[in-house]
VMD Tcl script that builds the backbone (N, CA, C; Angstrom):
set m [mol new atoms 579]
animate dup $m
set s [atomselect $m all]
$s set {name element resname resid chain x y z} {
  {N N SER 1 A 11.135 77.280 116.702}
  {CA C SER 1 A 11.154 75.843 116.274}
  {C C SER 1 A 10.222 75.771 115.257}
  {N N ILE 2 A 10.698 74.818 114.179}
  {CA C ILE 2 A 9.349 74.539 113.010}
  {C C ILE 2 A 8.993 72.854 112.985}
  {N N ALA 3 A 8.147 73.026 113.016}
  {CA C ALA 3 A 7.381 71.337 113.044}
  {C C ALA 3 A 7.100 70.643 111.832}
  {N N ALA 4 A 7.583 69.595 111.701}
  {CA C ALA 4 A 7.145 68.869 110.449}
  {C C ALA 4 A 5.263 69.262 110.480}
  {N N GLY 5 A 5.081 69.202 108.964}
  {CA C GLY 5 A 3.278 69.553 108.642}
  {C C GLY 5 A 3.115 70.896 108.638}
  {N N SER 6 A 3.972 71.817 109.665}
  {CA C SER 6 A 3.549 73.289 109.745}
  {C C SER 6 A 3.923 73.700 108.045}
  {N N SER 7 A 3.335 74.887 107.698}
  {CA C SER 7 A 3.890 75.701 106.635}
  {C C SER 7 A 3.914 77.359 107.586}
  {N N SER 8 A 4.977 77.863 106.542}
  {CA C SER 8 A 5.799 79.509 106.721}
  {C C SER 8 A 6.048 79.951 105.584}
  {N N THR 9 A 6.336 81.304 105.858}
  {CA C THR 9 A 6.488 82.162 105.173}
  {C C THR 9 A 8.091 82.961 105.234}
  {N N THR 10 A 8.509 82.405 106.708}
  {CA C THR 10 A 9.374 82.927 107.767}
  {C C THR 10 A 10.272 81.942 108.374}
  {N N ILE 11 A 11.463 82.283 108.422}
  {CA C ILE 11 A 12.637 81.644 109.185}
  {C C ILE 11 A 12.997 82.638 110.211}
  {N N LEU 12 A 12.840 82.500 111.565}
  {CA C LEU 12 A 13.264 83.667 112.379}
  {C C LEU 12 A 14.350 83.120 112.890}
  {N N MET 13 A 15.392 84.312 113.243}
  {CA C MET 13 A 16.828 84.391 113.237}
  {C C MET 13 A 17.309 84.912 114.551}
  {N N SER 14 A 16.552 85.555 115.273}
  {CA C SER 14 A 16.568 86.251 116.655}
  {C C SER 14 A 15.212 87.391 116.816}
  {N N ASN 15 A 15.580 87.655 118.015}
  {CA C ASN 15 A 14.110 88.304 118.826}
  {C C ASN 15 A 14.854 89.167 119.752}
  {N N ALA 16 A 13.980 89.972 120.140}
  {CA C ALA 16 A 14.634 90.768 121.797}
  {C C ALA 16 A 14.307 90.068 122.572}
  {N N ASP 17 A 13.427 89.171 123.046}
  {CA C ASP 17 A 13.605 88.166 124.310}
  {C C ASP 17 A 14.643 88.227 125.035}
  {N N PRO 18 A 14.386 88.872 126.387}
  {CA C PRO 18 A 16.092 89.237 127.207}
  {C C PRO 18 A 16.237 87.788 127.727}
  {N N ALA 19 A 15.422 86.527 127.698}
  {CA C ALA 19 A 15.536 85.040 128.024}
  {C C ALA 19 A 16.271 84.483 126.950}
  {N N ALA 20 A 16.309 84.624 125.735}
  {CA C ALA 20 A 16.499 84.194 124.358}
  {C C ALA 20 A 18.259 83.792 124.948}
  {N N THR 21 A 18.574 82.847 124.219}
  {CA C THR 21 A 20.007 82.567 123.692}
  {C C THR 21 A 20.705 83.623 123.396}
  {N N PRO 22 A 21.873 84.062 123.629}
  {CA C PRO 22 A 22.685 84.937 123.578}
  {C C PRO 22 A 22.865 85.126 121.441}
  {N N ALA 23 A 22.933 83.842 121.040}
  {CA C ALA 23 A 23.358 83.809 119.588}
  {C C ALA 23 A 21.986 84.313 118.911}
  {N N CYS 24 A 20.824 84.420 119.913}
  {CA C CYS 24 A 19.787 84.513 118.883}
  {C C CYS 24 A 19.112 85.909 119.225}
  {N N VAL 25 A 19.426 86.541 120.298}
  {CA C VAL 25 A 18.842 88.150 120.926}
  {C C VAL 25 A 19.110 89.067 119.794}
  {N N TYR 26 A 17.915 89.617 119.686}
  {CA C TYR 26 A 17.938 90.388 118.307}
  {C C TYR 26 A 19.272 91.379 118.238}
  {N N GLY 27 A 19.378 91.665 117.038}
  {CA C GLY 27 A 20.848 92.225 116.299}
  {C C GLY 27 A 22.507 91.393 116.593}
  {N N SER 28 A 22.231 90.244 117.142}
  {CA C SER 28 A 23.398 89.432 117.199}
  {C C SER 28 A 23.385 88.788 115.874}
  {N N GLN 29 A 22.397 88.874 115.098}
  {CA C GLN 29 A 22.029 88.298 113.448}
  {C C GLN 29 A 22.199 89.118 112.452}
  {N N ALA 30 A 22.683 90.566 113.000}
  {CA C ALA 30 A 22.506 91.640 111.718}
  {C C ALA 30 A 23.431 91.271 110.944}
  {N N ALA 31 A 24.775 90.999 110.980}
  {CA C ALA 31 A 25.566 90.635 109.700}
  {C C ALA 31 A 25.605 89.421 108.992}
  {N N THR 32 A 25.091 88.528 109.850}
  {CA C THR 32 A 24.366 87.335 109.076}
  {C C THR 32 A 23.089 87.766 107.991}
  {N N LEU 33 A 22.530 88.093 108.096}
  {CA C LEU 33 A 20.862 88.964 107.955}
  {C C LEU 33 A 21.542 89.819 106.520}
  {N N ALA 34 A 22.592 90.432 106.636}
  {CA C ALA 34 A 22.928 91.449 105.837}
  {C C ALA 34 A 23.882 90.687 104.733}
  {N N ALA 35 A 24.604 89.362 105.192}
  {CA C ALA 35 A 25.218 88.509 104.170}
  {C C ALA 35 A 24.223 87.451 103.291}
  {N N PHE 36 A 23.170 87.256 103.672}
  {CA C PHE 36 A 22.008 86.982 103.442}
  {C C PHE 36 A 21.176 87.555 102.331}
  {N N GLN 37 A 21.299 88.824 102.694}
  {CA C GLN 37 A 20.368 90.047 101.966}
  {C C GLN 37 A 21.418 90.350 100.534}
  {N N THR 38 A 22.502 90.236 100.709}
  {CA C THR 38 A 23.582 90.734 99.828}
  {C C THR 38 A 23.836 89.839 98.933}
  {N N TYR 39 A 23.597 88.240 99.096}
  {CA C TYR 39 A 23.865 87.265 98.291}
  {C C TYR 39 A 22.662 87.073 97.630}
  {N N ARG 40 A 21.335 87.191 98.080}
  {CA C ARG 40 A 19.960 87.124 97.732}
  {C C ARG 40 A 19.715 88.169 96.255}
  {N N THR 41 A 20.218 89.494 96.646}
  {CA C THR 41 A 19.870 90.175 95.482}
  {C C THR 41 A 21.269 90.479 94.654}
  {N N GLU 42 A 22.114 90.039 95.023}
  {CA C GLU 42 A 23.123 89.648 94.043}
  {C C GLU 42 A 23.013 88.703 93.165}
  {N N ASN 43 A 21.883 87.768 93.676}
  {CA C ASN 43 A 21.720 86.705 92.419}
  {C C ASN 43 A 20.248 86.474 92.068}
  {N N GLY 44 A 19.919 87.611 91.819}
  {CA C GLY 44 A 18.146 88.038 90.782}
  {C C GLY 44 A 17.416 88.157 91.746}
  {N N GLY 45 A 17.503 88.355 93.205}
  {CA C GLY 45 A 16.254 88.641 93.849}
  {C C GLY 45 A 15.880 86.988 94.699}
  {N N THR 46 A 15.943 86.139 94.488}
  {CA C THR 46 A 15.882 84.912 95.092}
  {C C THR 46 A 17.130 84.059 95.255}
  {N N ALA 47 A 17.072 83.375 96.531}
  {CA C ALA 47 A 18.019 82.315 96.711}
  {C C ALA 47 A 17.976 81.039 96.887}
  {N N LYS 48 A 18.483 79.956 97.179}
  {CA C LYS 48 A 18.176 78.388 97.517}
  {C C LYS 48 A 18.874 78.653 98.465}
  {N N LEU 49 A 17.841 77.907 99.447}
  {CA C LEU 49 A 18.506 77.908 101.010}
  {C C LEU 49 A 18.421 76.496 101.436}
  {N N TYR 50 A 18.881 75.881 102.299}
  {CA C TYR 50 A 18.790 74.559 102.855}
  {C C TYR 50 A 18.782 74.721 104.312}
  {N N LEU 51 A 17.795 73.880 105.067}
  {CA C LEU 51 A 17.457 74.211 105.887}
  {C C LEU 51 A 18.143 73.041 106.598}
  {N N TYR 52 A 18.685 72.669 107.856}
  {CA C TYR 52 A 19.348 71.587 108.250}
  {C C TYR 52 A 19.321 71.219 109.756}
  {N N ASN 53 A 18.984 70.076 110.197}
  {CA C ASN 53 A 18.609 69.632 111.339}
  {C C ASN 53 A 19.660 68.600 111.758}
  {N N PRO 54 A 20.799 68.934 112.706}
  {CA C PRO 54 A 22.251 68.310 112.176}
  {C C PRO 54 A 21.689 66.905 113.466}
  {N N ASN 55 A 20.492 67.285 114.100}
  {CA C ASN 55 A 20.599 66.124 115.229}
  {C C ASN 55 A 19.904 64.517 114.585}
  {N N THR 56 A 19.036 64.831 113.197}
  {CA C THR 56 A 18.392 63.931 112.775}
  {C C THR 56 A 18.775 63.875 111.573}
  {N N GLY 57 A 19.848 64.489 110.846}
  {CA C GLY 57 A 20.107 64.702 109.565}
  {C C GLY 57 A 19.496 64.682 108.688}
  {N N LEU 58 A 18.443 65.529 108.713}
  {CA C LEU 58 A 17.543 65.635 107.674}
  {C C LEU 58 A 17.556 67.148 107.338}
  {N N GLY 59 A 17.240 67.538 106.305}
  {CA C GLY 59 A 17.132 69.042 105.733}
  {C C GLY 59 A 16.265 68.868 104.460}
  {N N GLU 60 A 15.802 70.045 103.934}
  {CA C GLU 60 A 15.062 70.834 102.858}
  {C C GLU 60 A 15.250 71.865 102.196}
  {N N TYR 61 A 15.081 72.049 100.868}
  {CA C TYR 61 A 15.291 73.500 100.436}
  {C C TYR 61 A 13.978 74.408 100.248}
  {N N VAL 62 A 14.510 75.454 100.631}
  {CA C VAL 62 A 13.325 76.853 100.527}
  {C C VAL 62 A 13.949 77.692 99.548}
  {N N GLU 63 A 13.163 78.445 99.251}
  {CA C GLU 63 A 13.366 79.572 98.349}
  {C C GLU 63 A 13.303 81.073 99.360}
  {N N HIS 64 A 14.536 81.591 99.279}
  {CA C HIS 64 A 14.608 82.896 99.892}
  {C C HIS 64 A 14.371 83.931 99.275}
  {N N THR 65 A 13.251 84.481 99.495}
  {CA C THR 65 A 12.701 85.911 98.974}
  {C C THR 65 A 13.100 87.144 99.910}
  {N N GLY 66 A 13.488 87.418 100.989}
  {CA C GLY 66 A 13.516 88.666 101.540}
  {C C GLY 66 A 14.028 88.374 102.786}
  {N N GLU 67 A 14.024 89.519 103.670}
  {CA C GLU 67 A 14.599 89.462 104.759}
  {C C GLU 67 A 13.550 90.438 106.049}
  {N N ILE 68 A 13.734 90.069 107.075}
  {CA C ILE 68 A 12.476 90.980 108.216}
  {C C ILE 68 A 13.667 91.306 109.007}
  {N N ASP 69 A 13.502 92.796 109.274}
  {CA C ASP 69 A 13.828 93.424 110.396}
  {C C ASP 69 A 12.986 94.363 111.015}
  {N N THR 70 A 11.933 93.950 112.283}
  {CA C THR 70 A 11.265 94.768 112.634}
  {C C THR 70 A 11.747 95.510 113.462}
  {N N GLY 71 A 12.882 95.551 114.358}
  {CA C GLY 71 A 13.467 96.318 115.058}
  {C C GLY 71 A 13.565 95.266 116.501}
  {N N THR 72 A 12.813 94.410 116.578}
  {CA C THR 72 A 12.737 93.689 117.392}
  {C C THR 72 A 12.849 91.701 117.025}
  {N N THR 73 A 12.691 91.765 115.838}
  {CA C THR 73 A 12.793 90.396 115.473}
  {C C THR 73 A 13.761 90.325 113.926}
  {N N LEU 74 A 14.442 89.498 113.334}
  {CA C LEU 74 A 15.241 89.377 112.371}
  {C C LEU 74 A 15.035 87.966 111.902}
  {N N GLY 75 A 14.923 88.210 110.142}
  {CA C GLY 75 A 14.135 86.799 110.019}
  {C C GLY 75 A 14.313 86.607 108.657}
  {N N LEU 76 A 14.312 85.408 107.731}
  {CA C LEU 76 A 14.105 85.476 106.236}
  {C C LEU 76 A 13.011 84.942 105.937}
  {N N GLU 77 A 12.798 85.751 104.904}
  {CA C GLU 77 A 11.450 85.871 104.321}
  {C C GLU 77 A 11.614 84.960 103.314}
  {N N ILE 78 A 10.901 83.402 103.260}
  {CA C ILE 78 A 10.551 82.338 102.262}
  {C C ILE 78 A 9.589 82.603 101.672}
  {N N SER 79 A 9.275 81.392 100.136}
  {CA C SER 79 A 7.928 81.235 99.423}
  {C C SER 79 A 7.659 80.246 100.427}
  {N N SER 80 A 6.182 80.538 100.492}
  {CA C SER 80 A 5.328 79.761 101.127}
  {C C SER 80 A 5.589 78.095 101.299}
  {N N HIS 81 A 5.910 77.313 102.157}
  {CA C HIS 81 A 6.531 76.245 102.370}
  {C C HIS 81 A 5.996 75.529 103.761}
  {N N SER 82 A 5.569 74.010 103.175}
  {CA C SER 82 A 5.349 73.174 104.033}
  {C C SER 82 A 6.295 72.729 104.346}
  {N N PHE 83 A 7.045 72.580 105.575}
  {CA C PHE 83 A 7.950 71.576 106.160}
  {C C PHE 83 A 7.771 69.989 106.630}
  {N N THR 84 A 8.737 69.034 105.939}
  {CA C THR 84 A 8.535 67.719 105.911}
  {C C THR 84 A 9.505 67.349 107.475}
  {N N ASN 85 A 10.143 68.242 107.636}
  {CA C ASN 85 A 10.647 67.478 109.126}
  {C C ASN 85 A 10.841 68.586 110.241}
  {N N ASP 86 A 11.145 68.560 111.234}
  {CA C ASP 86 A 11.370 69.234 112.442}
  {C C ASP 86 A 12.875 69.989 112.502}
  {N N TYR 87 A 12.587 71.500 113.096}
  {CA C TYR 87 A 13.842 72.106 113.241}
  {C C TYR 87 A 13.785 72.926 114.486}
  {N N GLY 88 A 14.825 72.134 115.433}
  {CA C GLY 88 A 15.158 73.024 116.810}
  {C C GLY 88 A 15.234 74.131 116.157}
  {N N GLN 89 A 14.922 75.308 117.443}
  {CA C GLN 89 A 15.120 76.526 117.793}
  {C C GLN 89 A 16.877 76.534 117.788}
  {N N GLU 90 A 17.333 76.176 118.720}
  {CA C GLU 90 A 18.839 76.152 118.972}
  {C C GLU 90 A 19.528 75.246 118.047}
  {N N THR 91 A 19.234 74.233 117.440}
  {CA C THR 91 A 19.770 73.030 116.978}
  {C C THR 91 A 19.960 72.947 115.615}
  {N N SER 92 A 19.191 73.973 114.556}
  {CA C SER 92 A 19.463 73.851 113.488}
  {C C SER 92 A 19.788 75.269 112.541}
  {N N ALA 93 A 20.414 74.947 111.165}
  {CA C ALA 93 A 20.858 75.689 110.609}
  {C C ALA 93 A 20.629 76.022 109.484}
  {N N VAL 94 A 20.822 77.271 108.624}
  {CA C VAL 94 A 20.362 77.352 107.240}
  {C C VAL 94 A 21.742 78.069 106.728}
  {N N TYR 95 A 21.776 77.281 105.087}
  {CA C TYR 95 A 22.713 77.357 104.366}
  {C C TYR 95 A 22.344 77.789 103.112}
  {N N VAL 96 A 22.804 78.892 102.506}
  {CA C VAL 96 A 22.768 78.896 101.303}
  {C C VAL 96 A 23.681 77.975 100.367}
  {N N LEU 97 A 23.081 77.592 99.236}
  {CA C LEU 97 A 23.689 76.295 98.587}
  {C C LEU 97 A 23.565 77.047 97.031}
  {N N GLN 98 A 24.387 76.429 96.563}
  {CA C GLN 98 A 24.547 76.470 95.028}
  {C C GLN 98 A 24.625 74.832 94.336}
  {N N GLU 99 A 23.387 74.709 93.585}
  {CA C GLU 99 A 23.649 73.775 92.844}
  {C C GLU 99 A 24.036 73.310 91.696}
  {N N TRP 100 A 24.728 72.918 91.160}
  {CA C TRP 100 A 25.288 72.560 89.796}
  {C C TRP 100 A 25.264 70.957 89.655}
  {N N HIS 101 A 24.489 70.912 88.534}
  {CA C HIS 101 A 23.966 69.366 87.866}
  {C C HIS 101 A 25.141 69.526 86.591}
  {N N TYR 102 A 25.613 68.390 86.803}
  {CA C TYR 102 A 26.621 67.818 85.545}
  {C C TYR 102 A 25.828 66.862 84.521}
  {N N THR 103 A 26.009 67.249 83.299}
  {CA C THR 103 A 25.270 66.357 82.537}
  {C C THR 103 A 26.828 65.962 81.160}
  {N N LEU 104 A 26.695 65.237 80.805}
  {CA C LEU 104 A 27.608 64.626 79.802}
  {C C LEU 104 A 26.680 64.356 78.673}
  {N N GLU 105 A 26.996 65.094 77.273}
  {CA C GLU 105 A 25.850 65.351 76.221}
  {C C GLU 105 A 26.732 64.496 75.105}
  {N N LEU 106 A 26.614 63.268 74.762}
  {CA C LEU 106 A 26.972 62.680 73.719}
  {C C LEU 106 A 26.221 62.772 72.201}
  {N N SER 107 A 25.535 63.591 72.053}
  {CA C SER 107 A 24.631 64.084 70.737}
  {C C SER 107 A 24.459 65.460 70.995}
  {N N PRO 108 A 24.304 66.350 69.942}
  {CA C PRO 108 A 25.009 66.172 68.425}
  {C C PRO 108 A 26.621 65.917 68.190}
  {N N ASP 109 A 27.032 65.979 69.566}
  {CA C ASP 109 A 28.519 65.909 69.133}
  {C C ASP 109 A 29.177 64.390 69.869}
  {N N PRO 110 A 29.483 63.444 69.254}
  {CA C PRO 110 A 29.768 62.486 69.713}
  {C C PRO 110 A 31.273 62.410 70.775}
  {N N SER 111 A 31.767 63.629 70.272}
  {CA C SER 111 A 33.008 63.589 71.373}
  {C C SER 111 A 32.833 63.805 72.745}
  {N N GLY 112 A 31.520 64.342 72.898}
  {CA C GLY 112 A 31.047 64.495 74.050}
  {C C GLY 112 A 31.292 66.042 74.504}
  {N N ILE 113 A 30.393 66.713 75.096}
  {CA C ILE 113 A 30.232 68.008 75.930}
  {C C ILE 113 A 29.605 67.794 77.371}
  {N N LEU 114 A 30.743 68.146 78.388}
  {CA C LEU 114 A 30.097 68.359 79.963}
  {C C LEU 114 A 29.599 69.769 79.888}
  {N N THR 115 A 27.985 69.592 80.204}
  {CA C THR 115 A 27.594 71.041 80.382}
  {C C THR 115 A 27.197 71.249 82.110}
  {N N VAL 116 A 26.791 72.265 82.421}
  {CA C VAL 116 A 26.127 72.077 84.279}
  {C C VAL 116 A 25.197 73.059 84.202}
  {N N VAL 117 A 24.510 73.030 84.681}
  {CA C VAL 117 A 23.212 73.913 85.136}
  {C C VAL 117 A 23.143 74.389 86.765}
  {N N GLU 118 A 23.067 75.536 86.896}
  {CA C GLU 118 A 23.248 75.973 88.450}
  {C C GLU 118 A 22.000 76.347 88.766}
  {N N ASN 119 A 21.841 75.929 89.878}
  {CA C ASN 119 A 20.640 76.221 90.382}
  {C C ASN 119 A 19.452 75.916 89.646}
  {N N GLU 120 A 19.491 74.641 89.284}
  {CA C GLU 120 A 17.973 74.395 88.246}
  {C C GLU 120 A 17.580 75.400 87.095}
  {N N ASP 121 A 18.601 75.949 86.691}
  {CA C ASP 121 A 18.307 77.116 85.625}
  {C C ASP 121 A 18.597 76.576 84.328}
  {N N ASP 122 A 17.718 75.261 83.832}
  {CA C ASP 122 A 17.579 74.282 82.668}
  {C C ASP 122 A 17.507 75.248 81.500}
  {N N ALA 123 A 17.245 76.482 81.332}
  {CA C ALA 123 A 17.106 77.358 80.155}
  {C C ALA 123 A 18.356 77.776 79.985}
  {N N ASN 124 A 19.593 77.833 80.637}
  {CA C ASN 124 A 21.101 78.311 80.345}
  {C C ASN 124 A 21.894 77.514 81.009}
  {N N PRO 125 A 22.201 76.258 80.263}
  {CA C PRO 125 A 23.249 75.114 80.452}
  {C C PRO 125 A 24.530 75.970 80.031}
  {N N LEU 126 A 25.376 75.560 80.722}
  {CA C LEU 126 A 26.706 76.241 80.323}
  {C C LEU 126 A 27.485 74.888 79.911}
  {N N ARG 127 A 28.130 75.101 78.554}
  {CA C ARG 127 A 29.163 73.954 78.264}
  {C C ARG 127 A 30.718 74.412 78.942}
  {N N VAL 128 A 30.997 73.816 79.671}
  {CA C VAL 128 A 32.238 73.453 80.443}
  {C C VAL 128 A 33.481 72.929 79.718}
  {N N MET 129 A 33.256 71.977 78.949}
  {CA C MET 129 A 34.439 70.973 78.003}
  {C C MET 129 A 34.010 70.086 77.175}
  {N N TYR 130 A 34.989 70.134 76.411}
  {CA C TYR 130 A 34.859 69.071 75.275}
  {C C TYR 130 A 35.564 67.809 75.192}
  {N N GLY 131 A 35.035 67.055 74.505}
  {CA C GLY 131 A 36.135 65.978 74.090}
  {C C GLY 131 A 36.252 65.048 75.134}
  {N N ILE 132 A 35.018 64.922 75.886}
  {CA C ILE 132 A 35.174 64.197 77.347}
  {C C ILE 132 A 33.871 63.112 76.871}
  {N N GLN 133 A 34.131 61.661 77.043}
  {CA C GLN 133 A 33.478 60.291 77.073}
  {C C GLN 133 A 32.758 59.997 77.898}
  {N N ASP 134 A 33.535 60.326 79.155}
  {CA C ASP 134 A 33.149 59.550 80.625}
  {C C ASP 134 A 33.621 60.587 81.769}
  {N N ILE 135 A 32.319 60.291 82.689}
  {CA C ILE 135 A 32.335 61.093 83.925}
  {C C ILE 135 A 32.214 60.197 85.078}
  {N N GLN 136 A 33.029 59.801 86.110}
  {CA C GLN 136 A 32.919 59.245 86.892}
  {C C GLN 136 A 32.798 59.564 88.507}
  {N N ILE 137 A 31.840 59.910 89.188}
  {CA C ILE 137 A 31.735 60.144 90.642}
  {C C ILE 137 A 31.849 59.215 91.797}
  {N N GLU 138 A 32.891 59.101 92.687}
  {CA C GLU 138 A 32.829 58.244 93.509}
  {C C GLU 138 A 33.174 58.938 94.840}
  {N N VAL 139 A 32.319 58.624 96.255}
  {CA C VAL 139 A 32.264 59.225 97.392}
  {C C VAL 139 A 33.028 58.485 98.313}
  {N N GLU 140 A 33.821 58.600 99.046}
  {CA C GLU 140 A 34.635 57.687 99.998}
  {C C GLU 140 A 34.271 58.099 100.938}
  {N N LEU 141 A 34.232 57.404 102.142}
  {CA C LEU 141 A 33.391 57.334 103.392}
  {C C LEU 141 A 34.551 57.505 104.466}
  {N N GLU 142 A 34.584 57.712 105.832}
  {CA C GLU 142 A 35.654 58.211 106.849}
  {C C GLU 142 A 35.785 56.450 106.723}
  {N N ASP 143 A 35.384 55.393 106.982}
  {CA C ASP 143 A 35.416 53.910 106.974}
  {C C ASP 143 A 36.264 53.649 105.690}
  {N N GLY 144 A 36.558 54.177 105.019}
  {CA C GLY 144 A 36.962 53.717 103.498}
  {C C GLY 144 A 36.192 53.022 102.258}
  {N N THR 145 A 34.972 53.073 103.000}
  {CA C THR 145 A 34.156 52.370 101.675}
  {C C THR 145 A 33.809 53.583 100.473}
  {N N VAL 146 A 33.865 53.236 99.645}
  {CA C VAL 146 A 33.515 53.923 98.164}
  {C C VAL 146 A 32.256 53.315 97.674}
  {N N GLN 147 A 31.327 54.930 97.421}
  {CA C GLN 147 A 30.621 54.754 96.837}
  {C C GLN 147 A 30.229 55.244 95.464}
  {N N SER 148 A 29.428 54.992 94.661}
  {CA C SER 148 A 29.376 55.540 93.425}
  {C C SER 148 A 28.067 56.390 93.316}
  {N N THR 149 A 26.993 56.161 94.512}
  {CA C THR 149 A 25.881 57.139 94.351}
  {C C THR 149 A 26.085 57.219 96.111}
  {N N PHE 150 A 24.987 58.603 96.158}
  {CA C PHE 150 A 25.253 59.223 97.472}
  {C C PHE 150 A 23.794 60.056 97.673}
  {N N GLY 151 A 23.082 59.715 98.456}
  {CA C GLY 151 A 21.613 60.194 98.642}
  {C C GLY 151 A 21.447 60.796 99.540}
  {N N ALA 152 A 20.192 61.862 99.714}
  {CA C ALA 152 A 19.735 62.168 101.221}
  {C C ALA 152 A 19.868 61.391 102.178}
  {N N GLY 153 A 19.672 60.006 102.106}
  {CA C GLY 153 A 19.654 59.388 103.039}
  {C C GLY 153 A 20.868 58.855 103.763}
  {N N ASP 154 A 22.180 59.242 102.811}
  {CA C ASP 154 A 23.348 59.170 103.589}
  {C C ASP 154 A 23.780 60.344 104.600}
  {N N LEU 155 A 24.923 59.604 105.294}
  {CA C LEU 155 A 25.004 61.025 106.239}
  {C C LEU 155 A 26.675 61.700 105.331}
  {N N TRP 156 A 26.378 62.856 105.014}
  {CA C TRP 156 A 27.435 63.693 104.727}
  {C C TRP 156 A 28.562 63.514 105.662}
  {N N SER 157 A 28.198 63.547 106.869}
  {CA C SER 157 A 29.293 63.849 107.940}
  {C C SER 157 A 30.375 62.802 107.685}
  {N N GLN 158 A 29.772 61.450 106.822}
  {CA C GLN 158 A 31.000 60.563 106.850}
  {C C GLN 158 A 31.542 60.480 105.617}
  {N N ILE 159 A 31.785 61.861 104.854}
  {CA C ILE 159 A 32.136 62.143 103.541}
  {C C ILE 159 A 33.573 62.438 103.645}
  {N N ALA 160 A 34.615 61.434 103.609}
  {CA C ALA 160 A 36.516 61.999 103.837}
  {C C ALA 160 A 36.783 62.448 102.540}
  {N N ALA 161 A 36.177 62.055 100.908}
  {CA C ALA 161 A 36.316 63.074 100.140}
  {C C ALA 161 A 35.750 62.539 98.328}
  {N N VAL 162 A 35.813 63.382 97.664}
  {CA C VAL 162 A 34.870 63.066 96.730}
  {C C VAL 162 A 35.971 62.968 95.688}
  {N N GLN 163 A 35.715 61.738 94.764}
  {CA C GLN 163 A 36.756 61.539 93.424}
  {C C GLN 163 A 36.193 61.735 92.228}
  {N N VAL 164 A 36.401 62.763 91.302}
  {CA C VAL 164 A 35.777 62.676 90.119}
  {C C VAL 164 A 36.785 62.542 88.862}
  {N N THR 165 A 36.593 61.629 88.262}
  {CA C THR 165 A 37.240 61.353 86.865}
  {C C THR 165 A 36.621 61.678 85.515}
  {N N LEU 166 A 37.295 62.352 84.856}
  {CA C LEU 166 A 36.549 62.808 83.539}
  {C C LEU 166 A 37.748 62.183 82.539}
  {N N SER 167 A 37.102 61.092 81.839}
  {CA C SER 167 A 38.143 60.510 80.426}
  {C C SER 167 A 37.598 61.260 79.087}
  {N N GLY 168 A 38.464 61.286 78.152}
  {CA C GLY 168 A 38.414 61.851 76.932}
  {C C GLY 168 A 39.028 61.501 75.682}
  {N N SER 169 A 39.082 61.673 74.621}
  {CA C SER 169 A 40.105 61.862 73.763}
  {C C SER 169 A 39.406 62.713 72.484}
  {N N GLU 170 A 40.674 62.702 72.132}
  {CA C GLU 170 A 40.479 63.485 70.494}
  {C C GLU 170 A 41.664 63.530 69.938}
  {N N THR 171 A 41.285 63.184 68.473}
  {CA C THR 171 A 42.070 62.898 67.305}
  {C C THR 171 A 42.250 64.226 66.769}
  {N N VAL 172 A 43.890 64.414 66.439}
  {CA C VAL 172 A 44.538 65.724 65.680}
  {C C VAL 172 A 45.579 65.099 64.664}
  {N N LYS 173 A 45.374 65.242 63.435}
  {CA C LYS 173 A 46.060 65.119 62.238}
  {C C LYS 173 A 46.357 63.464 62.564}
  {N N GLY 174 A 45.252 62.596 62.514}
  {CA C GLY 174 A 45.437 61.324 62.549}
  {C C GLY 174 A 45.845 60.495 63.594}
  {N N THR 175 A 46.170 61.490 64.965}
  {CA C THR 175 A 46.706 60.857 65.849}
  {C C THR 175 A 45.339 61.228 67.264}
  {N N THR 176 A 45.142 59.822 67.941}
  {CA C THR 176 A 44.264 59.839 68.888}
  {C C THR 176 A 44.736 59.998 70.203}
  {N N VAL 177 A 44.658 61.018 70.923}
  {CA C VAL 177 A 44.847 61.106 72.174}
  {C C VAL 177 A 43.875 60.649 73.437}
  {N N THR 178 A 44.014 59.820 74.194}
  {CA C THR 178 A 43.426 59.490 75.039}
  {C C THR 178 A 43.658 59.591 76.547}
  {N N ASN 179 A 42.918 59.882 77.346}
  {CA C ASN 179 A 43.686 60.459 78.908}
  {C C ASN 179 A 42.411 60.613 79.581}
  {N N SER 180 A 42.832 60.848 81.120}
  {CA C SER 180 A 41.828 60.670 82.028}
  {C C SER 180 A 42.443 61.958 83.345}
  {N N LEU 181 A 41.767 62.374 83.766}
  {CA C LEU 181 A 41.926 63.381 84.892}
  {C C LEU 181 A 41.301 63.059 85.624}
  {N N VAL 182 A 41.922 63.008 86.673}
  {CA C VAL 182 A 41.424 62.702 88.308}
  {C C VAL 182 A 41.433 63.408 89.201}
  {N N SER 183 A 40.415 63.979 89.968}
  {CA C SER 183 A 40.783 65.082 91.055}
  {C C SER 183 A 39.766 64.442 92.481}
  {N N ARG 184 A 40.519 64.597 93.300}
  {CA C ARG 184 A 40.040 64.555 94.548}
  {C C ARG 184 A 39.609 66.035 95.520}
  {N N PHE 185 A 38.161 65.829 95.712}
  {CA C PHE 185 A 37.891 67.229 96.970}
  {C C PHE 185 A 37.579 66.597 98.323}
  {N N TYR 186 A 38.077 67.715 99.481}
  {CA C TYR 186 A 37.708 67.468 100.349}
  {C C TYR 186 A 36.360 68.346 101.153}
  {N N PRO 187 A 35.304 67.917 100.942}
  {CA C PRO 187 A 34.065 68.779 101.747}
  {C C PRO 187 A 34.521 69.237 103.147}
  {N N ARG 188 A 34.694 70.496 103.427}
  {CA C ARG 188 A 34.820 71.269 104.906}
  {C C ARG 188 A 33.907 72.279 105.068}
  {N N ASN 189 A 32.838 71.548 105.652}
  {CA C ASN 189 A 31.757 72.606 105.987}
  {C C ASN 189 A 30.995 72.107 107.649}
  {N N VAL 190 A 29.806 72.730 107.701}
  {CA C VAL 190 A 29.150 72.419 109.200}
  {C C VAL 190 A 28.246 70.830 108.588}
  {N N LEU 191 A 28.083 70.898 107.328}
  {CA C LEU 191 A 27.450 69.594 107.306}
  {C C LEU 191 A 28.374 68.695 107.207}
  {N N SER 192 A 30.008 68.534 107.122}
  {CA C SER 192 A 30.753 67.317 107.502}
  {C C SER 192 A 31.201 67.190 108.611}
  {N N LEU 193 A 30.667 68.008 109.560}
  {CA C LEU 193 A 31.275 67.776 110.809}
  {C C LEU 193 A 30.141 66.704 111.824}
}
mol reanalyze $m
mol bondsrecalc $m
mol representation Tube
mol addrep $m
């Protein structure tokens, strides 16, 4: 268990305690630990993790820096972190998340450039599309409600779909073509259950 207000550099995954829940017995999480290690090492040595408590709907990001395998304990090393929420021993989860932040740049090119920054790497934005004048994102909830904003206080489990609309125009040989592309995405992961 992790208590709100506590600080740690470790998230324990399993131990050798014979009274532990079967999924938390030492060794039962070895494949999961290896997957975390592979992802971290393939992404420059650190990775952004999201610790989530489905009972409270609260979570927070931590930086994954290594793994622990003492022969009796398996765990994830993290940068020193002061936790803002409680995480129960058998009721919480850790996810590897990639965060993509999209921005529509209308200057210096007024035709619009859609850029994306991955995992807060502001020094290396990627230009993914030209000729975009507008981007709209709407979240449709299970009850049919549509929201144009969605934050940490909203319930991810209530998302039915995310709709993204890109609009743009291009002038070629004196003819302007204006069009919109609409795509709907259906998130299906543990956070949406």
